[in-house]
N, CA, C, O and CB atoms as a CASP TS submission, in Angstrom:
PFRMAT TS
TARGET T0000
AUTHOR 0000-0000-0000
METHOD Language model
MODEL 1
PARENT N/A
ATOM      1  N   MET     1       1.804  -7.519   3.975  1.00  0.00           N
ATOM      2  CA  MET     1       1.240  -6.433   4.763  1.00  0.00           C
ATOM      3  C   MET     1       0.096  -5.765   3.995  1.00  0.00           C
ATOM      4  O   MET     1       0.057  -5.785   2.765  1.00  0.00           O
ATOM      5  CB  MET     1       2.333  -5.399   5.122  1.00  0.00           C
ATOM      6  N   GLU     2      -0.813  -5.185   4.736  1.00  0.00           N
ATOM      7  CA  GLU     2      -1.982  -4.561   4.120  1.00  0.00           C
ATOM      8  C   GLU     2      -1.684  -3.140   3.769  1.00  0.00           C
ATOM      9  O   GLU     2      -1.024  -2.448   4.545  1.00  0.00           O
ATOM     10  CB  GLU     2      -3.190  -4.629   5.036  1.00  0.00           C
ATOM     11  N   ILE     3      -2.136  -2.672   2.640  1.00  0.00           N
ATOM     12  CA  ILE     3      -2.011  -1.294   2.166  1.00  0.00           C
ATOM     13  C   ILE     3      -3.354  -0.750   1.861  1.00  0.00           C
ATOM     14  O   ILE     3      -4.096  -1.349   1.084  1.00  0.00           O
ATOM     15  CB  ILE     3      -1.119  -1.200   0.943  1.00  0.00           C
ATOM     16  N   LYS     4      -3.718   0.399   2.457  1.00  0.00           N
ATOM     17  CA  LYS     4      -4.965   1.084   2.166  1.00  0.00           C
ATOM     18  C   LYS     4      -4.643   2.427   1.497  1.00  0.00           C
ATOM     19  O   LYS     4      -3.807   3.189   1.983  1.00  0.00           O
ATOM     20  CB  LYS     4      -5.808   1.286   3.467  1.00  0.00           C
ATOM     21  N   ILE     5      -5.318   2.702   0.381  1.00  0.00           N
ATOM     22  CA  ILE     5      -5.121   3.934  -0.315  1.00  0.00           C
ATOM     23  C   ILE     5      -6.461   4.667  -0.452  1.00  0.00           C
ATOM     24  O   ILE     5      -7.437   4.132  -0.976  1.00  0.00           O
ATOM     25  CB  ILE     5      -4.483   3.677  -1.683  1.00  0.00           C
ATOM     26  N   GLY     6      -6.468   5.909   0.040  1.00  0.00           N
ATOM     27  CA  GLY     6      -7.622   6.722  -0.068  1.00  0.00           C
ATOM     28  C   GLY     6      -7.525   7.642  -1.273  1.00  0.00           C
ATOM     29  O   GLY     6      -6.487   8.267  -1.491  1.00  0.00           O
ATOM     30  N   ILE     7      -8.593   7.734  -2.058  1.00  0.00           N
ATOM     31  CA  ILE     7      -8.611   8.525  -3.282  1.00  0.00           C
ATOM     32  C   ILE     7      -9.496   9.732  -2.986  1.00  0.00           C
ATOM     33  O   ILE     7     -10.529   9.599  -2.330  1.00  0.00           O
ATOM     34  CB  ILE     7      -9.140   7.688  -4.532  1.00  0.00           C
ATOM     35  N   GLN     8      -9.100  10.896  -3.463  1.00  0.00           N
ATOM     36  CA  GLN     8      -9.860  12.143  -3.277  1.00  0.00           C
ATOM     37  C   GLN     8     -11.240  12.016  -3.941  1.00  0.00           C
ATOM     38  O   GLN     8     -11.369  11.526  -5.062  1.00  0.00           O
ATOM     39  CB  GLN     8      -9.078  13.363  -3.872  1.00  0.00           C
ATOM     40  N   ASN     9     -12.235  12.462  -3.229  1.00  0.00           N
ATOM     41  CA  ASN     9     -13.641  12.498  -3.738  1.00  0.00           C
ATOM     42  C   ASN     9     -14.221  11.116  -4.023  1.00  0.00           C
ATOM     43  O   ASN     9     -15.173  10.978  -4.791  1.00  0.00           O
ATOM     44  CB  ASN     9     -13.709  13.328  -5.018  1.00  0.00           C
ATOM     45  N   VAL    10     -13.628  10.081  -3.387  1.00  0.00           N
ATOM     46  CA  VAL    10     -14.156   8.714  -3.564  1.00  0.00           C
ATOM     47  C   VAL    10     -14.337   8.148  -2.142  1.00  0.00           C
ATOM     48  O   VAL    10     -13.426   8.211  -1.317  1.00  0.00           O
ATOM     49  CB  VAL    10     -13.167   7.788  -4.462  1.00  0.00           C
ATOM     50  N   GLY    11     -15.520   7.599  -1.880  1.00  0.00           N
ATOM     51  CA  GLY    11     -15.853   7.114  -0.553  1.00  0.00           C
ATOM     52  C   GLY    11     -15.222   5.809  -0.118  1.00  0.00           C
ATOM     53  O   GLY    11     -15.183   5.494   1.071  1.00  0.00           O
ATOM     54  N   ARG    12     -14.730   5.052  -1.081  1.00  0.00           N
ATOM     55  CA  ARG    12     -14.149   3.733  -0.780  1.00  0.00           C
ATOM     56  C   ARG    12     -12.626   3.768  -0.893  1.00  0.00           C
ATOM     57  O   ARG    12     -12.052   4.509  -1.691  1.00  0.00           O
ATOM     58  CB  ARG    12     -14.723   2.660  -1.730  1.00  0.00           C
ATOM     59  N   GLU    13     -12.007   2.947  -0.074  1.00  0.00           N
ATOM     60  CA  GLU    13     -10.550   2.802  -0.150  1.00  0.00           C
ATOM     61  C   GLU    13     -10.135   1.682  -1.098  1.00  0.00           C
ATOM     62  O   GLU    13     -10.922   0.775  -1.367  1.00  0.00           O
ATOM     63  CB  GLU    13      -9.977   2.539   1.234  1.00  0.00           C
ATOM     64  N   ILE    14      -8.932   1.738  -1.594  1.00  0.00           N
ATOM     65  CA  ILE    14      -8.322   0.597  -2.286  1.00  0.00           C
ATOM     66  C   ILE    14      -7.541  -0.156  -1.265  1.00  0.00           C
ATOM     67  O   ILE    14      -6.643   0.422  -0.652  1.00  0.00           O
ATOM     68  CB  ILE    14      -7.414   1.035  -3.483  1.00  0.00           C
ATOM     69  N   VAL    15      -7.824  -1.410  -1.040  1.00  0.00           N
ATOM     70  CA  VAL    15      -7.172  -2.237  -0.022  1.00  0.00           C
ATOM     71  C   VAL    15      -6.634  -3.473  -0.662  1.00  0.00           C
ATOM     72  O   VAL    15      -7.363  -4.178  -1.360  1.00  0.00           O
ATOM     73  CB  VAL    15      -8.134  -2.600   1.113  1.00  0.00           C
ATOM     74  N   PHE    16      -5.315  -3.771  -0.432  1.00  0.00           N
ATOM     75  CA  PHE    16      -4.747  -4.972  -0.955  1.00  0.00           C
ATOM     76  C   PHE    16      -3.547  -5.409  -0.094  1.00  0.00           C
ATOM     77  O   PHE    16      -3.023  -4.630   0.703  1.00  0.00           O
ATOM     78  CB  PHE    16      -4.337  -4.768  -2.412  1.00  0.00           C
ATOM     79  N   GLU    17      -3.141  -6.631  -0.268  1.00  0.00           N
ATOM     80  CA  GLU    17      -1.938  -7.186   0.416  1.00  0.00           C
ATOM     81  C   GLU    17      -0.764  -7.055  -0.492  1.00  0.00           C
ATOM     82  O   GLU    17      -0.877  -7.239  -1.704  1.00  0.00           O
ATOM     83  CB  GLU    17      -2.130  -8.677   0.824  1.00  0.00           C
ATOM     84  N   SER    18       0.375  -6.733   0.089  1.00  0.00           N
ATOM     85  CA  SER    18       1.627  -6.634  -0.678  1.00  0.00           C
ATOM     86  C   SER    18       2.759  -7.370   0.046  1.00  0.00           C
ATOM     87  O   SER    18       2.803  -7.386   1.276  1.00  0.00           O
ATOM     88  CB  SER    18       2.013  -5.144  -0.902  1.00  0.00           C
ATOM     89  N   ALA    19       3.643  -7.959  -0.690  1.00  0.00           N
ATOM     90  CA  ALA    19       4.777  -8.633  -0.110  1.00  0.00           C
ATOM     91  C   ALA    19       6.012  -7.744  -0.038  1.00  0.00           C
ATOM     92  O   ALA    19       7.052  -8.146   0.484  1.00  0.00           O
ATOM     93  CB  ALA    19       5.082  -9.868  -0.892  1.00  0.00           C
ATOM     94  N   GLU    20       5.883  -6.527  -0.571  1.00  0.00           N
ATOM     95  CA  GLU    20       7.028  -5.597  -0.576  1.00  0.00           C
ATOM     96  C   GLU    20       7.253  -5.051   0.813  1.00  0.00           C
ATOM     97  O   GLU    20       6.294  -4.925   1.575  1.00  0.00           O
ATOM     98  CB  GLU    20       6.803  -4.435  -1.573  1.00  0.00           C
ATOM     99  N   PRO    21       8.488  -4.718   1.177  1.00  0.00           N
ATOM    100  CA  PRO    21       8.826  -4.160   2.482  1.00  0.00           C
ATOM    101  C   PRO    21       8.160  -2.770   2.675  1.00  0.00           C
ATOM    102  O   PRO    21       7.963  -2.034   1.709  1.00  0.00           O
ATOM    103  CB  PRO    21      10.373  -4.051   2.629  1.00  0.00           C
ATOM    104  N   ALA    22       7.822  -2.429   3.929  1.00  0.00           N
ATOM    105  CA  ALA    22       7.163  -1.189   4.221  1.00  0.00           C
ATOM    106  C   ALA    22       7.991   0.026   3.833  1.00  0.00           C
ATOM    107  O   ALA    22       7.454   1.036   3.378  1.00  0.00           O
ATOM    108  CB  ALA    22       6.827  -1.134   5.661  1.00  0.00           C
ATOM    109  N   ASP    23       9.312  -0.078   4.017  1.00  0.00           N
ATOM    110  CA  ASP    23      10.150   1.040   3.644  1.00  0.00           C
ATOM    111  C   ASP    23      10.169   1.306   2.138  1.00  0.00           C
ATOM    112  O   ASP    23      10.214   2.457   1.703  1.00  0.00           O
ATOM    113  CB  ASP    23      11.539   0.800   4.130  1.00  0.00           C
ATOM    114  N   ALA    24      10.135   0.226   1.343  1.00  0.00           N
ATOM    115  CA  ALA    24      10.086   0.382  -0.113  1.00  0.00           C
ATOM    116  C   ALA    24       8.772   1.033  -0.552  1.00  0.00           C
ATOM    117  O   ALA    24       8.758   1.911  -1.414  1.00  0.00           O
ATOM    118  CB  ALA    24      10.257  -0.984  -0.805  1.00  0.00           C
ATOM    119  N   VAL    25       7.710   0.603   0.035  1.00  0.00           N
ATOM    120  CA  VAL    25       6.357   1.194  -0.294  1.00  0.00           C
ATOM    121  C   VAL    25       6.332   2.654   0.135  1.00  0.00           C
ATOM    122  O   VAL    25       5.847   3.498  -0.619  1.00  0.00           O
ATOM    123  CB  VAL    25       5.174   0.399   0.431  1.00  0.00           C
ATOM    124  N   ALA    26       6.836   2.975   1.308  1.00  0.00           N
ATOM    125  CA  ALA    26       6.847   4.345   1.769  1.00  0.00           C
ATOM    126  C   ALA    26       7.671   5.258   0.800  1.00  0.00           C
ATOM    127  O   ALA    26       7.285   6.396   0.534  1.00  0.00           O
ATOM    128  CB  ALA    26       7.425   4.402   3.207  1.00  0.00           C
ATOM    129  N   GLU    27       8.778   4.742   0.300  1.00  0.00           N
ATOM    130  CA  GLU    27       9.603   5.481  -0.638  1.00  0.00           C
ATOM    131  C   GLU    27       8.881   5.750  -1.987  1.00  0.00           C
ATOM    132  O   GLU    27       8.980   6.837  -2.556  1.00  0.00           O
ATOM    133  CB  GLU    27      10.896   4.710  -0.881  1.00  0.00           C
ATOM    134  N   LEU    28       8.158   4.726  -2.470  1.00  0.00           N
ATOM    135  CA  LEU    28       7.391   4.929  -3.688  1.00  0.00           C
ATOM    136  C   LEU    28       6.275   5.922  -3.496  1.00  0.00           C
ATOM    137  O   LEU    28       6.010   6.724  -4.391  1.00  0.00           O
ATOM    138  CB  LEU    28       6.832   3.630  -4.173  1.00  0.00           C
ATOM    139  N   VAL    29       5.611   5.895  -2.358  1.00  0.00           N
ATOM    140  CA  VAL    29       4.529   6.835  -2.086  1.00  0.00           C
ATOM    141  C   VAL    29       5.096   8.240  -1.981  1.00  0.00           C
ATOM    142  O   VAL    29       4.510   9.190  -2.500  1.00  0.00           O
ATOM    143  CB  VAL    29       3.773   6.453  -0.790  1.00  0.00           C
ATOM    144  N   SER    30       6.212   8.375  -1.325  1.00  0.00           N
ATOM    145  CA  SER    30       6.840   9.707  -1.157  1.00  0.00           C
ATOM    146  C   SER    30       7.217  10.284  -2.525  1.00  0.00           C
ATOM    147  O   SER    30       6.965  11.460  -2.787  1.00  0.00           O
ATOM    148  CB  SER    30       8.111   9.614  -0.239  1.00  0.00           C
ATOM    149  N   ARG    31       7.813   9.477  -3.390  1.00  0.00           N
ATOM    150  CA  ARG    31       8.161   9.955  -4.737  1.00  0.00           C
ATOM    151  C   ARG    31       6.917  10.385  -5.509  1.00  0.00           C
ATOM    152  O   ARG    31       6.931  11.411  -6.189  1.00  0.00           O
ATOM    153  CB  ARG    31       8.909   8.863  -5.518  1.00  0.00           C
ATOM    154  N   ALA    32       5.845   9.606  -5.406  1.00  0.00           N
ATOM    155  CA  ALA    32       4.608   9.932  -6.118  1.00  0.00           C
ATOM    156  C   ALA    32       4.023  11.257  -5.649  1.00  0.00           C
ATOM    157  O   ALA    32       3.561  12.065  -6.454  1.00  0.00           O
ATOM    158  CB  ALA    32       3.584   8.821  -5.931  1.00  0.00           C
ATOM    159  N   MET    33       4.048  11.466  -4.339  1.00  0.00           N
ATOM    160  CA  MET    33       3.445  12.647  -3.788  1.00  0.00           C
ATOM    161  C   MET    33       4.288  13.896  -3.958  1.00  0.00           C
ATOM    162  O   MET    33       3.785  15.013  -3.836  1.00  0.00           O
ATOM    163  CB  MET    33       3.166  12.432  -2.363  1.00  0.00           C
ATOM    164  N   ASN    34       5.588  13.710  -4.244  1.00  0.00           N
ATOM    165  CA  ASN    34       6.508  14.858  -4.403  1.00  0.00           C
ATOM    166  C   ASN    34       6.926  15.027  -5.853  1.00  0.00           C
ATOM    167  O   ASN    34       8.110  15.155  -6.164  1.00  0.00           O
ATOM    168  CB  ASN    34       7.759  14.680  -3.519  1.00  0.00           C
ATOM    169  N   GLY    35       5.918  15.025  -6.750  1.00  0.00           N
ATOM    170  CA  GLY    35       6.219  15.356  -8.142  1.00  0.00           C
ATOM    171  C   GLY    35       6.123  14.200  -9.101  1.00  0.00           C
ATOM    172  O   GLY    35       6.254  14.412 -10.307  1.00  0.00           O
ATOM    173  N   GLY    36       5.906  13.010  -8.644  1.00  0.00           N
ATOM    174  CA  GLY    36       5.770  11.858  -9.545  1.00  0.00           C
ATOM    175  C   GLY    36       4.412  11.896 -10.197  1.00  0.00           C
ATOM    176  O   GLY    36       3.479  12.489  -9.655  1.00  0.00           O
ATOM    177  N   ALA    37       4.285  11.280 -11.341  1.00  0.00           N
ATOM    178  CA  ALA    37       3.056  11.285 -12.134  1.00  0.00           C
ATOM    179  C   ALA    37       2.064  10.238 -11.570  1.00  0.00           C
ATOM    180  O   ALA    37       0.851  10.438 -11.622  1.00  0.00           O
ATOM    181  CB  ALA    37       3.377  10.991 -13.644  1.00  0.00           C
ATOM    182  N   GLU    38       2.587   9.145 -11.041  1.00  0.00           N
ATOM    183  CA  GLU    38       1.731   8.050 -10.617  1.00  0.00           C
ATOM    184  C   GLU    38       2.376   7.240  -9.501  1.00  0.00           C
ATOM    185  O   GLU    38       3.582   7.317  -9.266  1.00  0.00           O
ATOM    186  CB  GLU    38       1.409   7.150 -11.795  1.00  0.00           C
ATOM    187  N   LEU    39       1.529   6.454  -8.813  1.00  0.00           N
ATOM    188  CA  LEU    39       1.995   5.541  -7.768  1.00  0.00           C
ATOM    189  C   LEU    39       1.790   4.126  -8.317  1.00  0.00           C
ATOM    190  O   LEU    39       0.669   3.750  -8.657  1.00  0.00           O
ATOM    191  CB  LEU    39       1.216   5.763  -6.384  1.00  0.00           C
ATOM    192  N   ARG    40       2.878   3.337  -8.405  1.00  0.00           N
ATOM    193  CA  ARG    40       2.763   1.966  -8.938  1.00  0.00           C
ATOM    194  C   ARG    40       3.193   0.996  -7.821  1.00  0.00           C
ATOM    195  O   ARG    40       4.313   1.068  -7.316  1.00  0.00           O
ATOM    196  CB  ARG    40       3.660   1.770 -10.253  1.00  0.00           C
ATOM    197  N   LEU    41       2.281   0.095  -7.454  1.00  0.00           N
ATOM    198  CA  LEU    41       2.562  -0.921  -6.431  1.00  0.00           C
ATOM    199  C   LEU    41       2.089  -2.255  -6.955  1.00  0.00           C
ATOM    200  O   LEU    41       1.147  -2.338  -7.743  1.00  0.00           O
ATOM    201  CB  LEU    41       1.872  -0.580  -5.066  1.00  0.00           C
ATOM    202  N   LYS    42       2.781  -3.330  -6.490  1.00  0.00           N
ATOM    203  CA  LYS    42       2.396  -4.725  -6.830  1.00  0.00           C
ATOM    204  C   LYS    42       1.736  -5.349  -5.595  1.00  0.00           C
ATOM    205  O   LYS    42       2.195  -5.181  -4.465  1.00  0.00           O
ATOM    206  CB  LYS    42       3.662  -5.588  -7.295  1.00  0.00           C
ATOM    207  N   ASP    43       0.668  -6.057  -5.850  1.00  0.00           N
ATOM    208  CA  ASP    43       0.024  -6.782  -4.717  1.00  0.00           C
ATOM    209  C   ASP    43       0.727  -8.134  -4.536  1.00  0.00           C
ATOM    210  O   ASP    43       1.663  -8.463  -5.264  1.00  0.00           O
ATOM    211  CB  ASP    43      -1.538  -6.994  -4.974  1.00  0.00           C
ATOM    212  N   SER    44       0.263  -8.897  -3.567  1.00  0.00           N
ATOM    213  CA  SER    44       0.927 -10.162  -3.249  1.00  0.00           C
ATOM    214  C   SER    44       0.747 -11.235  -4.326  1.00  0.00           C
ATOM    215  O   SER    44       1.440 -12.252  -4.321  1.00  0.00           O
ATOM    216  CB  SER    44       0.409 -10.684  -1.936  1.00  0.00           C
ATOM    217  N   LYS    45      -0.197 -10.996  -5.254  1.00  0.00           N
ATOM    218  CA  LYS    45      -0.428 -11.970  -6.356  1.00  0.00           C
ATOM    219  C   LYS    45       0.273 -11.525  -7.633  1.00  0.00           C
ATOM    220  O   LYS    45       0.125 -12.180  -8.665  1.00  0.00           O
ATOM    221  CB  LYS    45      -1.949 -12.143  -6.630  1.00  0.00           C
ATOM    222  N   GLY    46       1.017 -10.452  -7.598  1.00  0.00           N
ATOM    223  CA  GLY    46       1.786  -9.977  -8.736  1.00  0.00           C
ATOM    224  C   GLY    46       1.027  -9.001  -9.610  1.00  0.00           C
ATOM    225  O   GLY    46       1.556  -8.586 -10.642  1.00  0.00           O
ATOM    226  N   ARG    47      -0.186  -8.614  -9.249  1.00  0.00           N
ATOM    227  CA  ARG    47      -0.928  -7.631 -10.027  1.00  0.00           C
ATOM    228  C   ARG    47      -0.409  -6.211  -9.775  1.00  0.00           C
ATOM    229  O   ARG    47       0.023  -5.899  -8.665  1.00  0.00           O
ATOM    230  CB  ARG    47      -2.418  -7.715  -9.693  1.00  0.00           C
ATOM    231  N   LEU    48      -0.447  -5.377 -10.766  1.00  0.00           N
ATOM    232  CA  LEU    48       0.076  -4.025 -10.669  1.00  0.00           C
ATOM    233  C   LEU    48      -1.098  -3.058 -10.418  1.00  0.00           C
ATOM    234  O   LEU    48      -2.105  -3.086 -11.125  1.00  0.00           O
ATOM    235  CB  LEU    48       0.865  -3.636 -11.970  1.00  0.00           C
ATOM    236  N   VAL    49      -0.940  -2.214  -9.402  1.00  0.00           N
ATOM    237  CA  VAL    49      -1.934  -1.182  -9.054  1.00  0.00           C
ATOM    238  C   VAL    49      -1.307   0.153  -9.408  1.00  0.00           C
ATOM    239  O   VAL    49      -0.250   0.494  -8.875  1.00  0.00           O
ATOM    240  CB  VAL    49      -2.355  -1.240  -7.514  1.00  0.00           C
ATOM    241  N   ILE    50      -1.938   0.927 -10.304  1.00  0.00           N
ATOM    242  CA  ILE    50      -1.432   2.232 -10.719  1.00  0.00           C
ATOM    243  C   ILE    50      -2.456   3.297 -10.403  1.00  0.00           C
ATOM    244  O   ILE    50      -3.615   3.202 -10.806  1.00  0.00           O
ATOM    245  CB  ILE    50      -1.088   2.244 -12.217  1.00  0.00           C
ATOM    246  N   ILE    51      -2.008   4.337  -9.662  1.00  0.00           N
ATOM    247  CA  ILE    51      -2.938   5.360  -9.233  1.00  0.00           C
ATOM    248  C   ILE    51      -2.266   6.709  -9.590  1.00  0.00           C
ATOM    249  O   ILE    51      -1.110   6.929  -9.230  1.00  0.00           O
ATOM    250  CB  ILE    51      -3.280   5.237  -7.664  1.00  0.00           C
ATOM    251  N   PRO    52      -2.977   7.603 -10.290  1.00  0.00           N
ATOM    252  CA  PRO    52      -2.381   8.918 -10.560  1.00  0.00           C
ATOM    253  C   PRO    52      -2.125   9.668  -9.265  1.00  0.00           C
ATOM    254  O   PRO    52      -2.996   9.713  -8.396  1.00  0.00           O
ATOM    255  CB  PRO    52      -3.289   9.750 -11.478  1.00  0.00           C
ATOM    256  N   SER    53      -0.932  10.264  -9.120  1.00  0.00           N
ATOM    257  CA  SER    53      -0.576  10.892  -7.879  1.00  0.00           C
ATOM    258  C   SER    53      -1.408  12.122  -7.515  1.00  0.00           C
ATOM    259  O   SER    53      -1.493  12.485  -6.342  1.00  0.00           O
ATOM    260  CB  SER    53       0.832  11.261  -7.931  1.00  0.00           C
ATOM    261  N   ASN    54      -2.014  12.758  -8.499  1.00  0.00           N
ATOM    262  CA  ASN    54      -2.814  13.961  -8.213  1.00  0.00           C
ATOM    263  C   ASN    54      -4.148  13.667  -7.552  1.00  0.00           C
ATOM    264  O   ASN    54      -4.841  14.600  -7.146  1.00  0.00           O
ATOM    265  CB  ASN    54      -3.058  14.718  -9.481  1.00  0.00           C
ATOM    266  N   VAL    55      -4.542  12.377  -7.427  1.00  0.00           N
ATOM    267  CA  VAL    55      -5.801  12.027  -6.778  1.00  0.00           C
ATOM    268  C   VAL    55      -5.583  11.310  -5.423  1.00  0.00           C
ATOM    269  O   VAL    55      -6.548  10.957  -4.746  1.00  0.00           O
ATOM    270  CB  VAL    55      -6.628  11.139  -7.712  1.00  0.00           C
ATOM    271  N   LEU    56      -4.336  11.104  -5.045  1.00  0.00           N
ATOM    272  CA  LEU    56      -4.064  10.447  -3.758  1.00  0.00           C
ATOM    273  C   LEU    56      -4.534  11.283  -2.599  1.00  0.00           C
ATOM    274  O   LEU    56      -4.215  12.468  -2.504  1.00  0.00           O
ATOM    275  CB  LEU    56      -2.584  10.159  -3.606  1.00  0.00           C
ATOM    276  N   GLY    57      -5.294  10.668  -1.718  1.00  0.00           N
ATOM    277  CA  GLY    57      -5.747  11.301  -0.507  1.00  0.00           C
ATOM    278  C   GLY    57      -4.773  10.927   0.645  1.00  0.00           C
ATOM    279  O   GLY    57      -4.226  11.790   1.332  1.00  0.00           O
ATOM    280  N   TYR    58      -4.590   9.625   0.816  1.00  0.00           N
ATOM    281  CA  TYR    58      -3.667   9.106   1.880  1.00  0.00           C
ATOM    282  C   TYR    58      -3.279   7.678   1.523  1.00  0.00           C
ATOM    283  O   TYR    58      -3.940   7.029   0.713  1.00  0.00           O
ATOM    284  CB  TYR    58      -4.346   9.151   3.329  1.00  0.00           C
ATOM    285  N   VAL    59      -2.215   7.202   2.129  1.00  0.00           N
ATOM    286  CA  VAL    59      -1.780   5.856   2.008  1.00  0.00           C
ATOM    287  C   VAL    59      -1.417   5.328   3.394  1.00  0.00           C
ATOM    288  O   VAL    59      -0.550   5.871   4.079  1.00  0.00           O
ATOM    289  CB  VAL    59      -0.603   5.753   1.038  1.00  0.00           C
ATOM    290  N   GLU    60      -2.105   4.255   3.788  1.00  0.00           N
ATOM    291  CA  GLU    60      -1.834   3.627   5.124  1.00  0.00           C
ATOM    292  C   GLU    60      -1.116   2.330   4.876  1.00  0.00           C
ATOM    293  O   GLU    60      -1.628   1.436   4.203  1.00  0.00           O
ATOM    294  CB  GLU    60      -3.170   3.374   5.959  1.00  0.00           C
ATOM    295  N   ILE    61       0.089   2.231   5.432  1.00  0.00           N
ATOM    296  CA  ILE    61       0.907   1.050   5.274  1.00  0.00           C
ATOM    297  C   ILE    61       0.842   0.250   6.545  1.00  0.00           C
ATOM    298  O   ILE    61       1.239   0.739   7.602  1.00  0.00           O
ATOM    299  CB  ILE    61       2.356   1.412   4.924  1.00  0.00           C
ATOM    300  N   GLY    62       0.344  -0.984   6.470  1.00  0.00           N
ATOM    301  CA  GLY    62       0.218  -1.857   7.656  1.00  0.00           C
ATOM    302  C   GLY    62       1.588  -2.339   8.118  1.00  0.00           C
ATOM    303  O   GLY    62       2.568  -2.286   7.376  1.00  0.00           O
ATOM    304  N   ALA    63       1.633  -2.812   9.364  1.00  0.00           N
ATOM    305  CA  ALA    63       2.864  -3.326   9.903  1.00  0.00           C
ATOM    306  C   ALA    63       3.227  -4.664   9.299  1.00  0.00           C
ATOM    307  O   ALA    63       2.366  -5.501   9.026  1.00  0.00           O
ATOM    308  CB  ALA    63       2.765  -3.442  11.388  1.00  0.00           C
ATOM    309  N   GLU    64       4.493  -4.845   9.100  1.00  0.00           N
ATOM    310  CA  GLU    64       4.990  -6.129   8.605  1.00  0.00           C
ATOM    311  C   GLU    64       4.925  -7.140   9.728  1.00  0.00           C
ATOM    312  O   GLU    64       5.580  -6.982  10.759  1.00  0.00           O
ATOM    313  CB  GLU    64       6.440  -6.005   8.057  1.00  0.00           C
ATOM    314  N   GLU    65       4.144  -8.168   9.530  1.00  0.00           N
ATOM    315  CA  GLU    65       3.910  -9.119  10.611  1.00  0.00           C
ATOM    316  C   GLU    65       3.906 -10.540  10.043  1.00  0.00           C
ATOM    317  O   GLU    65       3.290 -10.799   9.010  1.00  0.00           O
ATOM    318  CB  GLU    65       2.568  -8.811  11.340  1.00  0.00           C
ATOM    319  N   THR    66       4.586 -11.440  10.712  1.00  0.00           N
ATOM    320  CA  THR    66       4.581 -12.816  10.316  1.00  0.00           C
ATOM    321  C   THR    66       3.343 -13.480  10.919  1.00  0.00           C
ATOM    322  O   THR    66       2.940 -13.148  12.034  1.00  0.00           O
ATOM    323  CB  THR    66       5.886 -13.528  10.757  1.00  0.00           C
ATOM    324  N   ARG    67       2.748 -14.403  10.193  1.00  0.00           N
ATOM    325  CA  ARG    67       1.567 -15.099  10.668  1.00  0.00           C
ATOM    326  C   ARG    67       1.948 -16.196  11.648  1.00  0.00           C
ATOM    327  O   ARG    67       2.897 -16.951  11.439  1.00  0.00           O
ATOM    328  CB  ARG    67       0.784 -15.681   9.500  1.00  0.00           C
ATOM    329  N   ARG    68       1.194 -16.254  12.698  1.00  0.00           N
ATOM    330  CA  ARG    68       1.443 -17.282  13.712  1.00  0.00           C
ATOM    331  C   ARG    68       0.754 -18.532  13.325  1.00  0.00           C
ATOM    332  O   ARG    68      -0.315 -18.507  12.715  1.00  0.00           O
ATOM    333  CB  ARG    68       0.987 -16.839  15.091  1.00  0.00           C
ATOM    334  N   VAL    69       1.364 -19.647  13.678  1.00  0.00           N
ATOM    335  CA  VAL    69       0.778 -20.952  13.392  1.00  0.00           C
ATOM    336  C   VAL    69       0.616 -21.696  14.707  1.00  0.00           C
ATOM    337  O   VAL    69       1.534 -21.712  15.527  1.00  0.00           O
ATOM    338  CB  VAL    69       1.657 -21.767  12.387  1.00  0.00           C
ATOM    339  N   GLY    70      -0.517 -22.300  14.913  1.00  0.00           N
ATOM    340  CA  GLY    70      -0.677 -23.088  16.147  1.00  0.00           C
ATOM    341  C   GLY    70      -1.585 -22.360  17.141  1.00  0.00           C
ATOM    342  O   GLY    70      -2.169 -21.312  16.864  1.00  0.00           O
ATOM    343  N   PHE    71      -1.661 -22.986  18.310  1.00  0.00           N
ATOM    344  CA  PHE    71      -2.546 -22.466  19.338  1.00  0.00           C
ATOM    345  C   PHE    71      -1.785 -21.897  20.550  1.00  0.00           C
ATOM    346  O   PHE    71      -2.427 -21.443  21.497  1.00  0.00           O
ATOM    347  CB  PHE    71      -3.486 -23.560  19.790  1.00  0.00           C
ATOM    348  N   GLY    72      -0.462 -21.904  20.556  1.00  0.00           N
ATOM    349  CA  GLY    72       0.336 -21.480  21.663  1.00  0.00           C
ATOM    350  C   GLY    72       0.324 -19.965  21.793  1.00  0.00           C
ATOM    351  O   GLY    72       0.276 -19.248  20.794  1.00  0.00           O
ATOM    352  N   ALA    73       0.367 -19.498  22.993  1.00  0.00           N
ATOM    353  CA  ALA    73       0.467 -18.031  23.268  1.00  0.00           C
ATOM    354  C   ALA    73       1.895 -17.670  23.427  1.00  0.00           C
ATOM    355  O   ALA    73       2.658 -18.395  24.067  1.00  0.00           O
ATOM    356  CB  ALA    73      -0.327 -17.613  24.539  1.00  0.00           C
ATOM    357  N   ILE    74       2.291 -16.528  22.843  1.00  0.00           N
ATOM    358  CA  ILE    74       3.690 -16.088  22.921  1.00  0.00           C
ATOM    359  C   ILE    74       3.721 -14.822  23.746  1.00  0.00           C
ATOM    360  O   ILE    74       4.791 -14.250  23.959  1.00  0.00           O
ATOM    361  CB  ILE    74       4.313 -15.852  21.494  1.00  0.00           C
TER
END
């Protein structure tokens, strides 16, 4: 799923793909925004993204969706 993170006073978003479930990401974001020092997330390639919680503007969590294969319409 795609995760977009907006940083205060920065015009660009941080955008990356993650294999973690949406509920787990939402819980980590909630903890960071409610007194945590930082937000730590792993992308789909295993890289760690660390953002100080005091600069978080917003976090958009994309829908968990399986990729379709083929040309058939469902």
